[in-house]
C-alpha positions in Angstrom: 5.8 27.1 28.8 4.3 30.0 30.6 6.0 33.3 29.8 5.6 36.0 32.3 5.7 39.5 31.6 8.2 42.2 32.8 8.3 46.0 32.9 10.4 47.7 30.8 13.0 49.8 31.7 12.9 53.2 30.2 16.7 54.3 29.6 18.3 57.8 28.0 19.4 57.6 24.4 22.9 58.0 23.9 24.6 61.5 23.1 24.7 62.6 19.3 22.5 59.3 18.1 20.0 59.6 15.8 15.9 59.9 17.5 14.9 56.4 18.0 11.4 57.5 16.5 12.9 58.4 13.3 14.9 54.8 13.2 11.4 53.5 13.7 9.8 55.5 11.0 11.8 54.5 8.4 12.0 50.5 9.2 8.1 51.0 9.6 7.7 53.0 6.4 10.0 49.8 4.5 7.7 47.0 5.8 4.5 49.1 5.0 6.0 49.2 1.4 7.2 45.6 1.7 3.9 44.8 2.7 2.5 45.7 -0.6 5.4 45.7 -3.4 8.2 43.3 -4.2 11.6 43.8 -2.5 13.2 44.0 -5.6 11.0 47.0 -6.6 11.4 49.2 -3.2 13.7 51.9 -3.9 15.2 54.2 -1.2 13.3 57.3 -2.2 10.3 55.5 -1.7 11.5 54.3 1.9 12.2 58.1 2.3 8.6 59.6 1.1 7.1 57.0 2.9 9.1 57.7 6.2 8.2 61.1 5.9 12.1 62.0 5.7 14.3 63.5 3.7 17.2 61.3 1.8 19.6 62.9 3.3 18.0 62.1 6.6 18.0 58.5 5.7 21.4 58.2 4.6 22.4 59.6 8.2 19.9 56.9 9.6 20.9 53.7 7.6 23.4 53.4 4.5 21.1 50.9 2.9 17.8 48.6 2.5 19.6 46.1 4.2 20.9 47.7 7.2 17.1 49.2 7.8 16.1 45.7 8.0 19.5 45.7 10.9 17.2 48.2 12.3 14.9 46.1 12.6 16.6 43.4 14.8 17.8 46.2 17.0 14.4 47.2 17.8 13.6 44.0 18.1 16.7 43.5 20.6 15.7 46.6 22.5 12.1 45.1 23.2 13.4 42.0 24.6 15.8 44.0 26.7 13.6 46.1 28.2 11.5 43.6 29.2 14.2 41.7 31.0 13.4 40.2 34.1 14.4 37.7 37.0 11.3 35.2 37.1 13.1 32.7 35.0 16.5 32.8 36.6 16.0 29.6 38.2 14.4 27.8 35.2 16.4 25.5 32.7 18.4 27.2 30.0 15.8 25.4 27.2 12.9 27.3 29.3 14.9 30.3 29.0 15.5 29.9 25.3 11.8 29.4 24.5 10.9 32.5 26.8 13.1 34.7 24.7 12.3 33.7 21.2 8.4 33.7 21.9 9.2 37.4 22.7 11.0 38.0 20.3 8.1 37.0 17.4 6.0 39.3 19.8 8.1 42.1 19.0 7.9 41.1 15.2 4.2 40.9 15.0 3.9 44.4 13.8 6.1 43.6 11.2 4.6 40.0 10.2 2.9 41.0 6.7 6.2 42.7 5.4 8.7 39.5 6.6 6.5 37.2 4.5 7.3 39.0 1.5 10.8 40.1 2.0 12.5 37.1 3.6 11.8 34.7 -0.1 13.4 37.3 -2.1 16.3 38.0 0.8 17.1 33.9 0.5 17.4 34.0 -3.4 20.9 36.3 -2.3 23.4 34.6 -0.6 25.4 38.0 0.2 22.3 39.4 1.8 21.6 36.5 3.6 25.8 36.1 5.1 24.9 39.9 6.0 21.4 39.1 7.8 23.9 36.3 9.7 26.3 38.4 11.0 24.0 40.6 12.4 21.8 37.5 14.2 25.1 36.3 15.3 25.6 39.8 17.2 21.6 40.0 18.2 21.5 36.9 20.0 25.0 36.7 21.7 22.7 39.2 23.3 19.9 37.7 24.1 21.7 34.8 25.6 23.4 36.8 27.3 20.3 38.4 28.8 19.1 34.7 29.8 22.5 34.1 31.6 23.7 31.5 29.4 27.5 31.5 28.5 28.6 32.8 24.8 32.0 33.4 25.8 33.3 30.2 26.8 34.9 27.5 24.2 31.5 26.5 23.1 29.3 30.0 22.8 29.8 30.6 19.6 28.2 27.3 18.8 25.3 28.0 21.3 24.6 31.6 19.3 25.0 30.5 16.1 22.9 27.7 17.0 20.2 29.9 18.2 20.2 32.2 15.4 19.0 29.0 13.2 16.8 28.0 15.3 15.1 31.6 15.5 15.0 31.4 11.8 13.1 27.7 11.4 10.9 29.0 13.6 10.5 31.9 12.0 9.2 30.3 8.9 6.6 28.5 11.0 5.4 31.7 12.4 5.4 33.7 9.1 2.2 30.8 8.2 0.7 30.6 11.2 -2.3 32.8 11.6 -3.4 31.3 14.8 -3.9 33.3 17.6 -2.6 30.9 20.0 0.0 30.3 17.7 0.5 26.6 18.3 1.9 25.7 15.3 5.1 27.9 16.1 5.8 27.0 19.1 5.2 23.0 18.8 7.7 23.6 16.3 10.0 25.7 18.6 9.8 22.9 21.3 11.3 20.6 18.9 13.6 23.0 17.4 14.6 22.9 21.3 14.8 19.1 21.9 16.9 19.2 19.1 19.5 21.8 19.9 19.6 20.2 23.5 20.5 16.9 22.3 23.2 18.8 19.7 24.7 21.0 22.7 24.6 17.9 25.1 27.3 15.7 22.4 29.5 19.0 21.7 29.6 19.4 25.8 30.4 15.6 25.6 33.2 16.0 22.7 34.6 19.3 23.7 35.2 17.2 27.5 36.5 14.0 25.9 38.9 16.3 23.6 40.6 18.3 26.5 43.9 16.0 27.0 44.3 16.0 23.2 44.0 19.4 23.1 46.2 20.6 26.5 49.1 17.9 24.7 48.7 19.8 21.1 49.0 23.1 23.3 52.4 21.7 25.1 53.6 19.9 21.9 53.1 23.4 19.8 54.5 25.4 22.4 57.9 23.7 23.2 61.1 25.2 21.0 63.7 22.4 19.8 67.0 23.3 21.8 69.3 25.0 19.9 73.1 24.9 20.2 75.8 27.1 19.1 78.8 25.1 17.1 81.9 25.2 19.0 85.0 25.7 17.4 87.6 22.5 17.5 91.1 23.1 19.4 92.1 23.8 15.0 90.0 26.8 14.9 87.4 25.3 12.1 83.6 24.1 13.6 82.6 20.8 14.6 80.1 20.0 12.2 79.7 16.0 13.2 76.9 15.2 15.2 75.8 18.6 15.8 72.0 20.4 16.3 72.0 23.7 14.6 69.0 26.1 13.6 69.1 26.6 10.0 68.7 30.6 8.2 65.0 30.8 7.6 
């Protein structure tokens, strides 16, 4: 599955945003330290010193170590989105997803040594994993959108979360794959894409088959019971027999 390079498009930074090179310097500093030290031993002061910035500047750039990991996600997102092209527009969703994953791994390559030590530590922290998953979902929503894959329809959430899981499984192999051709990584990616295609096909079938039931449920839930007023009889008393009325709530 060939990947075609695309020329990146330069964009002006948003007004008031911190310099991109400062953010990248901090991300690079964290992963330089992570390549040599356990994750739990890296302090914010260490990161600031390694990046050549003050703690105040670091605080303005990132509120926490976990946020710096999110900064890496942004760097990778920017690299993939800047390299977006229409070369694969006519290809299948599977081919387009293959291309995105491989370009993300290319962008992550300079941080590989640090990621090898960081990821095992993060897997022992459920809260950190949950936070990283939220960031990954946001990231992959844009990745799939860049490939023209729907993310906002009824099954969009399934596609996005599925892509996050696929990337995580492929990255596990990639971290231990030192071959220049990344043959093990690409083989795992190919298997994961086959599985994902099968799962999405079944999900689409279920969604289509249950459409009448969802329509019936919406119709049922949208019908309000008809309420009749109590009417007074000729003697001025309310007639309580055979009446429908709404009780007080």
